[in-house]
N, C-alpha and C positions, 0 to 999 in steps of 0.2 A: 351231497356234494355242494349243493347250492347253499345250505345252511352254514357249512364250514367257510365258504367263501364270504358270505355276508358278515359272519362273526369276525373273521380276520380283518375285513375292511374296516369294520367299526372300531376294533381294537387299535388298528394302525392309525386311524384318524385321531382317536383319543390320545394315543401315545405321542403323535406328532405335535398336538396342541400342548401337551404337558411339557415336552422337552424344550419347546420354544420359550417357555417361561423362564428357564435358567439361562437362555442365550443372551437375553438383554434385561437388565435390571431397571434402567431408567430410559424412557422413550426419548427419541430424538425428533419425532414428528409432531409432538404435541406443543412445541414452543409457540405455535401460532395461536393457541388458546390462552396464553398468558405469558407473563414475563419469566416464569420459572417452568422447568420441566415438570410434567405431571405423571403420576404413577398409573399404569394401565393394566398391570397384572394383579390379580387377587385370588385368594383361596377362601374357602368357607366350609362350615359344617352345620348340619341341621338335623332336627328330629321332630317327629310329630305323629299324627294319627292317620292311619290308612282306613279307607272305608269303601265298600262297594256301592254305597249310596252317594250321589252327587247333587249339586245344586241345579242340575239340568232337569231334575224331576223324573217323570215317567215312572217305571216300576221301581219298587223299593223292597228291601229285605230287612229282616231284623238283625242288625249288626251289633257286634260287641266292640264298639270303637275303642273303649278304654283299655282293651287288651290287644288291639290291633296297632302295634307300634311299628313305625318305620324310621329309618335314619340314613344319613348319607353325607356326601361331601361334593364339592365342586371346585373347578378351576375356571377362571374367567379372564378373558382378554377384552379390554374396553377399546373399541376402534374409534368411536366418536363419543362426545359427551352424552348422546342419546342412544347409542347403539353398542351392544357388547355381544360377544360370542362365548357361550358357557358350556363346559363339559360337566355333566352331572353323573354321580354314582348313587344308587339307591338300593336298599334291601329292607325286608320286613315281612310281617305276616298280617293277613286280613282274615278275621274270624267272623263268621256269620252262621245263622241257623238256616237249615234248609226250609223248603216251602211248608213243611209240617211243623216247623218250629220246635223240633225235638232233637234233631241230629246236628251236631256242630260241623260246619264245613270250614276248613282252613286252606287258604291259598297262600302259599309261600313264594315271595319274590327272592329267589336265591341271589340274584344280582341283576342289575340293569344299568346300562350306560346310554346316555343320550347327549345329543349336541343341539343346543337351542340358541336362537337369537333373542336377546333381551332388549326390549325397547323401552327406554325411560320416557314416560308420557310427559312429565314435567319435572322441574327441579326447583323446589321451594328453598331458596338459599339466601341468607343475609350476607354472606361473604363467599369468596372463592375457595376457601380452605375446607369447609365442612358443611354439607347439605343438611338442612333440617328435616326434609321429607322428600322422598323420591318414589312416586307411584310408578309401577312398571307392568308390562305384559310380556309374555314370552311364548314361543312355539318352536317346534323343531321335529327331530326324528330320533328314535331310540331302539335299542335291542335288549331283550331280556330273557332270562331263564327262570321258569317257575315250576312249582309242584302244586298239586291239589289233592286234598284228602277229605273224604266225607266219612265222619265217624272214625272207624279204624281201617277204612278201605282207601287205598291209594287210587285216585282216579287217573293220575299220570305223574310222571317224574321227569324233571329237567327238560320240560318242553320249551323250546326256544322260538322266538319270533319277534316281529317288529311291533312297535307301538308309537303313537304320536303324542308327545307331551305338550300340554298347553297350561298356561297359568297366569295368575295375576298376583300382585303383592305390593308391599310398601317397604322401603328401606329408610331407616332413621339414622342419621349421622350422629354418633356419640363422641367421636374425636376425628382428628385429621385422617386416620388410617383405619378406623373401625366403624362398621355399620351393623345395626340390628336389622335382620331380614325376616319379615312376616309374609308368608305366602300361602296360596291355595292353588293346587294343581289338579287338573283332570287329565288322565291318561287314557287314550283310546286304543284298545287292543286290535291289532291287525294280523294276528297269528291265525293258525288253523282253527276250524270250527270247534274242535275239542277244547282248546284253550279259551276261546271266546265264550263258549257256553259256561265255563267255570266262573266267569265274572259276570255279575249282573249288568245287563245292557252293554256288555263287552267294554266295560270301562271301570276305572276305580279312581278315587280321589285321595289327595294327600295334603292335609292341613299341617303346616310346619312352621317352626321358628328356628332361627339360627343366627350365627355371627359370621361376618365377612371381614377378612383382614387383607389390607393392601400390602403388596410386596414392593421392595425397593427402598429408596432413600426416605427415611422417616421425616425429613424436613419438607418433602414435597407432598402436595395434595393429590387426591384422586381425580382422574379425568372425568369419571361419571358424576362427581360432585361439582364439576365446574359450572358456573353460572355466568353467562355473558353480561347480563344486567348488573350482577354484583361486581364483576370485574370492571365494567365501565364506570360504575359508581366509585370504586376504589381508585381507579386511575384519575378520574376527575378530581377527587379529593386531593390526591398527590400533586396534580398539576396546579390546583388552586393554592395549596400550601407553598409550592415552589414559587408561584407568582407573587404571593404575599411576601415571601422572603426577599425576592428580587426587588419589589417595590420598597420594602423597608431599607434594603441596602442602598438603593438609589437615593432615597430621602436622606439617609445618613451622609452619603457622599456629597450631596448637594449642600447640606448644612455645613459640612466641613469646608467645602470650597468657598461658601459665602463667608464663613468665619475667617479663613485665610486671606480672602480678597480684602475684607474690611481691615484686617491687620496690615496687609501690604500697602494699601492706599491711604492709610491714616496719615495725618500730618501733625505729629505731636508738638513740634516747635513752631507751627503756623508760619512757615517760611514759603509756602507754596509748592514745596517739593515733597512728594510722598515718601514715607519711611523707607520703602523698598529701594528708592533711588537716591535717598539723602545720604551723602558721604560725610556730612558735617552735622550730625544730629545735635540738637540743643542750642542752636543759634539764638541770640537775643532777639526780642521782639523788635520789628522795624528794620532789621538788618537786610540789606539788599544782597541777594545771593545769586549764584549762577545756576545752571541746570543741574548741578550735582549737589545743590544745597549748601555750598560753601560761600563765605563772604566774598564779594567782588572787591578788587583793588581799585584805586582811584582811576587808573587808566582804563579799567574795564567798565567803569560807570559812565563813560562818555558815550552818548547815544546820538547817532546821526539820524535826524528826523527826515522822513520822506513819506509821502503818501501817494506817489505815482505808481499805480499798478498797471503793468503792461499785459498784453495778450499772452506773452510767453509765461508771465507769472501765473495768470489764470489757468493756463494749460497744465502747469505743474500741479496746481491744486486740484484741477479736474481729474488728472490721472490718479492722484492719491485717493480721491473719493471713489473712483471706478474700481480701484484695486483693494479697497479697504474691506477686510473680512474678519469676522469674529467667530469663535467657537459657538456652536449652537446653544442658545439660551444663556450665554455667558458674555463677559466683557473682555475676555482674553483675545488679544489681537493675534491673528495667524501670521506666521513668519513670511508668507508670500507678500504681505503688505509692507514689509520693512523698507524695501528699496524705494518705493515712491514716497513713503513718509520721510525717509532720509533727505530726499530732494526738497520737500517742504521745509524741513528743519534748516537745511542749508540756505534756502531762500529767506527765511525769517531772520537768520543770523546776518546774512549779507546785507539785506536792505532794511533791517530794523522794522519790518512790518509787524503789525499786531494781528492777531487771529482770533476769531470767534468760532467756537465749536458748538454745534447744536445737535444733540442726539434725539432721534425719533424712533418710534416703533409702530407696528400695526396694532389693531385692537384685540389680538388674540391674547387671552389670559386676563388677569385682574389689572385694573388701572394702576393701583399702587405699585404692583410688581413691575409694570412697564415703565412707570416714571423712574423708578430706581434703576432699572436696566439701562434706560436711555442716558441717564445722568452718569452711571458708571462707565458706559462706553465712551462718552465724551471725555470723562476724566482719564480714562485709560489712554486715549490718544494724546491728551495733554501731557500725561506723565511720560509717554514715550518720547515726545518732542523735546521735553525738558531734559530727558536723559541724553539726548543728542546735542545738548549745549544751548538750547533756546532759553531765553530769559523768561522765567515763569510769569513775570508781571505783564508780558506781552500776550498771554493766552488766557482766554475766558472760556470756561466749559459750562454748558447748561443742558439740562435734559427736559424735553417736553412730552415724553411718552407718546400716547396715541392722539394727542390733541391737535396736531397740525398735519393731517395726511395730505399727500399730494396726488393720491390716486384712490380708487375705490378699494375697500377692504373685503369686497365680496368675491374677489378672484385671487388666485395664488400669485399671479403676476402683479396685481395691484398691491397686495400685501408686501411683496418683495420690494417694490419701489418705496413703500412707506417705511421700511426698516433701513435707516440711513443715518449718517453723521454729516452734517453740512459744514463746510469750511467757508468762512467769510474773511477775506483779507481787507485791511484798512490801515 
């Protein structure tokens, strides 16, 4: 009664493990091990040599290993990259000579089923898709049915009982879903004394070779072949490539912006009005033009001279300086600065003031770049004022780069103060 119960329990456990294999093809819990889903189910087949002698030594018998053939198959569920649960089936014959070396003894394993935990000791992998070498150890519990015959006499038939399977081995990854499996198992008999006595030292070994095939989407790798180090190396390479692409794009955009800026602020007819704001391109040399680059009429050339600068005038200029902002690293004026600049333009037109614009930067970056940026920003302010109708001959724009700081460049606040455009009315 007890034998029937244990056999039924073992068969139900193996059946439950095998039916789950078809319940899900692609795992959903392994995404944490990589960007793609990984295959966790596999099947395999193996064959090899059975022997009553083992590497553990002690007593030995004269075995006929080359005629002691075993074969089997397995179903495996990989739970973690280093841990799997494997259901094995094995059968075969073990042929040895008795103690007098004259009578052949044959122990037949009619069938055996076992459930083992397989622990991957290491994962020698160059990438996350296919492991090069995976050494492993395994242990578990099994149930078997065996016969024993000495010469022509049957010692027992279909005796059933428990055994403990243990083993070591190596797996070699030959493709994304196929591994070569080389292993050596020692099985310890835990059955009745009659069965144990039929096996030398109550154990037998199984040296085998086989193939393992992963189930599921062929595009996905196996979980047991996953290598965290290889995955980190792969992700780092992808991030580095993405960063290089981003830097290349930023450099291309910067070069395009510089080219467009130079084109917009160029003055092909040398009338003091940039091409972007010049509505009368191609004016003759020496022609006096208005803020739009068009020739002034006689009534427009009358200039009312004054040099009296009041406190109210200085406040208008001071407000413009306080509100003047550019795009980061560029000479493009932000729209929030237009209102106060418009007041400066109106002041220059009303009182015929002259204005000196002096651009300055901090010492961050190369000096040549800062000189060009400070000059471009001063020219940008000049171009805007001219676009509002100010006489271009009344505005002078100069860039000094980092050469005239008004505060220390060792602090963020100091560098902020040094990045400025100074307005001087006269």
